[in-house]
C-alpha positions as CSV (number, residue, x, y, z in Angstrom):
1,M,-19.7,0.5,-99.5
2,A,-17.4,-1.3,-101.8
3,T,-15.2,1.6,-102.1
4,T,-14.9,1.9,-98.3
5,S,-14.1,-1.8,-97.9
6,I,-11.4,-1.4,-100.4
7,D,-9.9,1.6,-98.7
8,I,-9.9,-0.2,-95.4
9,G,-8.1,-3.1,-96.9
10,Q,-5.5,-0.9,-98.6
11,S,-5.0,0.9,-95.2
12,D,-4.5,-2.4,-93.3
13,S,-2.1,-3.6,-96.0
14,A,-0.1,-0.4,-95.8
15,S,0.0,-0.5,-92.0
16,A,1.1,-4.3,-92.1
17,S,3.8,-3.2,-94.6
18,S,5.0,-0.4,-92.4
19,Q,5.2,-2.6,-89.3
20,G,7.2,-5.2,-91.3
21,K,9.7,-2.6,-92.4
22,R,10.1,-1.4,-88.8
23,A,10.6,-5.0,-87.6
24,T,13.1,-5.6,-90.3
25,Q,14.9,-2.4,-89.5
26,G,14.9,-3.3,-85.7
27,G,16.2,-6.7,-86.5
28,S,18.9,-5.2,-88.6
29,N,19.9,-2.8,-85.8
30,S,19.9,-5.6,-83.3
31,A,22.2,-7.6,-85.5
32,L,24.4,-4.6,-86.1
33,R,24.7,-4.1,-82.3
34,T,25.5,-7.6,-81.6
35,S,28.3,-7.5,-84.4
36,H,29.7,-4.4,-83.0
37,S,29.6,-6.0,-79.4
38,A,31.4,-9.1,-80.6
39,L,33.9,-7.1,-82.5
40,K,34.6,-5.0,-79.4
41,W,35.1,-8.1,-77.1
42,A,37.3,-9.6,-79.9
43,L,39.5,-6.6,-79.8
44,V,39.7,-6.6,-76.0
45,L,40.7,-10.3,-76.0
46,L,43.4,-9.7,-78.7
47,G,44.6,-6.8,-76.7
48,L,44.9,-8.9,-73.5
49,L,46.7,-11.7,-75.4
50,A,49.1,-9.2,-76.7
51,V,49.8,-7.8,-73.3
52,A,50.1,-11.4,-71.9
53,G,52.6,-12.1,-74.7
54,M,54.6,-9.0,-73.8
55,V,54.6,-10.0,-70.2
56,D,55.8,-13.4,-71.0
57,L,58.6,-12.1,-73.1
58,L,59.7,-9.4,-70.6
59,F,59.4,-11.4,-67.3
60,P,59.9,-15.2,-67.9
61,Q,62.1,-15.4,-64.8
62,Q,59.2,-14.1,-62.7
63,L,56.7,-16.2,-64.4
64,L,58.5,-19.5,-64.8
65,C,61.0,-19.7,-61.9
66,V,59.8,-20.9,-58.4
67,D,62.1,-21.1,-55.5
68,S,60.9,-22.1,-52.1
69,G,63.8,-20.7,-50.4
70,D,65.8,-22.2,-47.5
71,V,63.8,-25.4,-46.8
72,H,64.8,-28.9,-45.5
73,A,63.2,-32.2,-46.6
74,D,63.5,-35.9,-46.6
75,A,64.9,-36.2,-50.1
76,L,66.0,-34.2,-53.1
77,V,64.7,-35.3,-56.6
78,V,66.9,-34.0,-59.3
79,L,65.6,-34.2,-62.9
80,G,68.0,-35.1,-65.9
81,G,69.0,-32.6,-68.4
82,D,70.8,-29.1,-68.6
83,F,74.3,-30.5,-69.1
84,G,74.8,-31.4,-65.3
85,N,73.9,-28.1,-63.8
86,R,70.8,-29.6,-62.2
87,A,73.1,-32.3,-60.5
88,A,75.5,-29.5,-59.5
89,R,72.7,-27.7,-57.8
90,A,71.5,-31.0,-56.1
91,A,74.9,-31.7,-54.8
92,E,75.2,-28.2,-53.4
93,L,72.0,-28.5,-51.5
94,F,73.0,-31.9,-50.2
95,R,76.2,-30.7,-48.8
96,Q,74.3,-27.7,-47.2
97,G,72.1,-30.4,-45.3
98,A,68.9,-29.7,-47.3
99,A,68.1,-33.4,-47.4
100,P,69.9,-36.7,-46.6
101,K,69.4,-38.5,-49.9
102,V,69.1,-37.8,-53.7
103,I,66.7,-39.5,-56.1
104,V,68.1,-39.0,-59.7
105,S,65.2,-39.1,-62.1
106,A,66.2,-39.7,-65.8
107,A,69.8,-39.5,-67.2
108,G,70.8,-41.6,-64.1
109,D,74.2,-42.9,-64.9
110,R,75.5,-39.5,-65.9
111,N,74.1,-37.6,-63.0
112,L,75.1,-40.4,-60.6
113,Q,78.8,-39.9,-61.8
114,L,78.5,-36.1,-61.4
115,L,77.0,-36.4,-57.9
116,T,79.8,-38.8,-56.7
117,N,82.4,-36.6,-58.2
118,M,80.9,-33.7,-56.2
119,H,81.1,-35.7,-52.9
120,V,77.6,-37.0,-52.6
121,P,78.0,-40.7,-51.3
122,A,76.8,-43.4,-53.7
123,S,74.8,-44.8,-50.7
124,A,72.7,-41.5,-50.6
125,I,71.7,-41.8,-54.3
126,Q,68.8,-43.6,-55.7
127,L,68.1,-44.0,-59.3
128,E,64.8,-43.6,-61.4
129,S,65.8,-44.5,-64.8
130,R,62.5,-45.0,-66.7
131,S,61.2,-41.5,-67.1
132,K,61.5,-39.6,-70.4
133,T,59.3,-36.6,-69.8
134,T,58.6,-34.1,-67.0
135,R,55.4,-35.9,-66.2
136,E,57.0,-39.2,-66.0
137,N,59.7,-37.7,-63.7
138,A,57.1,-37.1,-61.3
139,E,54.9,-40.1,-61.7
140,F,57.7,-42.6,-61.5
141,S,59.8,-40.6,-58.7
142,V,56.6,-40.4,-56.5
143,S,56.5,-44.3,-56.4
144,L,59.9,-44.2,-54.9
145,L,59.3,-41.4,-52.4
146,R,56.1,-43.2,-51.2
147,A,57.9,-46.4,-50.8
148,D,60.5,-44.7,-48.7
149,G,57.9,-42.9,-46.4
150,V,59.0,-39.4,-47.7
151,R,56.8,-36.6,-46.4
152,R,58.7,-33.7,-47.8
153,A,60.8,-33.5,-50.9
154,I,62.8,-30.9,-52.8
155,V,62.7,-30.8,-56.7
156,V,65.8,-29.6,-58.3
157,T,65.8,-28.6,-62.0
158,S,66.4,-25.6,-64.2
159,W,65.0,-22.2,-63.3
160,Y,62.8,-22.0,-66.4
161,H,61.5,-25.6,-65.9
162,S,60.8,-25.3,-62.1
163,R,57.1,-24.2,-62.3
164,R,56.0,-27.0,-64.5
165,A,58.1,-29.7,-62.8
166,L,56.8,-28.6,-59.3
167,S,53.3,-28.7,-60.5
168,C,53.7,-32.2,-61.8
169,F,55.0,-33.5,-58.6
170,R,52.3,-31.9,-56.5
171,H,49.7,-33.3,-58.9
172,Y,50.9,-36.8,-58.6
173,A,51.4,-36.8,-54.9
174,P,49.3,-34.1,-53.2
175,E,49.9,-35.8,-49.8
176,I,53.7,-35.1,-50.0
177,E,54.9,-31.5,-49.4
178,F,57.1,-30.5,-52.4
179,Y,59.6,-27.5,-52.7
180,S,61.5,-26.2,-55.6
181,R,65.2,-25.2,-55.4
182,P,66.3,-24.8,-59.0
183,S,69.6,-24.3,-60.7
184,Y,70.1,-20.7,-61.8
185,F,72.7,-21.5,-64.4
186,N,72.1,-19.0,-67.4
187,Y,69.7,-17.1,-65.4
188,A,71.1,-13.7,-66.7
189,R,69.5,-12.7,-70.0
190,S,72.8,-11.8,-71.4
191,T,73.6,-15.6,-71.8
192,W,70.2,-16.6,-73.3
193,S,70.9,-16.2,-76.9
194,R,74.4,-18.0,-76.8
195,A,73.1,-20.8,-74.5
196,G,69.8,-21.4,-76.2
197,V,67.7,-20.5,-73.2
198,W,65.2,-18.7,-75.2
199,G,64.2,-22.0,-76.9
200,N,63.7,-23.5,-73.5
201,V,61.6,-20.7,-72.3
202,R,59.4,-20.7,-75.4
203,A,59.1,-24.4,-74.9
204,E,57.9,-24.0,-71.4
205,Y,55.1,-21.5,-72.5
206,E,53.9,-24.2,-74.9
207,K,54.1,-27.1,-72.6
208,I,52.6,-25.5,-69.4
209,P,49.1,-24.9,-71.0
210,W,49.4,-28.3,-72.9
211,Y,50.0,-30.0,-69.5
212,W,47.0,-28.4,-67.9
213,L,44.7,-29.0,-70.8
214,R,45.9,-32.7,-71.3
215,Y,46.8,-34.0,-67.9
216,G,44.9,-31.5,-65.6
217,I,48.2,-30.4,-64.1
218,C,47.6,-26.7,-63.0
219,P,50.6,-24.5,-62.9
220,F,49.5,-22.2,-60.2
């Protein structure tokens, strides 16, 4: 009887050991499958990022440039920068009758002079000189637009800057209808290296997601 009891105990011990080994093997297999799945999704993500990066480099005009076409509004808002090319575009639109007045946001004195030299009456120009960033361009200009009862406004900036600029204005004044009529100076790729446009394009790819995460300004 004692021998039988020992045999049964040994059998139970062997069975438990076998079950433990199977459980360990099952856990290892499950962990391996999880690891393979994670690796697969990581590779997919890297592939998507690589494709997105190639698209960014190959088609920046299509991604960054927003043009609303032939529209009319109560005011033009021209943003400072780009060596006067934005002011030239605003003057062109003013002469075409796109809007009866121009708000100059940042770089005011210089753009004021450029606009008057291009036959925009000083009486039709209003200055916003406090802003130093695109977000502030929008925030401070919106105060002037609201004070004047503007319902429709056209944002004038460089083509590569137009998506972020338009998004900022729409974010800070959703009740106003904003349009984009950018300057196309240095739009041709053949000029980018010489004019430093690649640096501006790369900066937009960095700033657009930052504005989205930091200020909640959606670019789409």
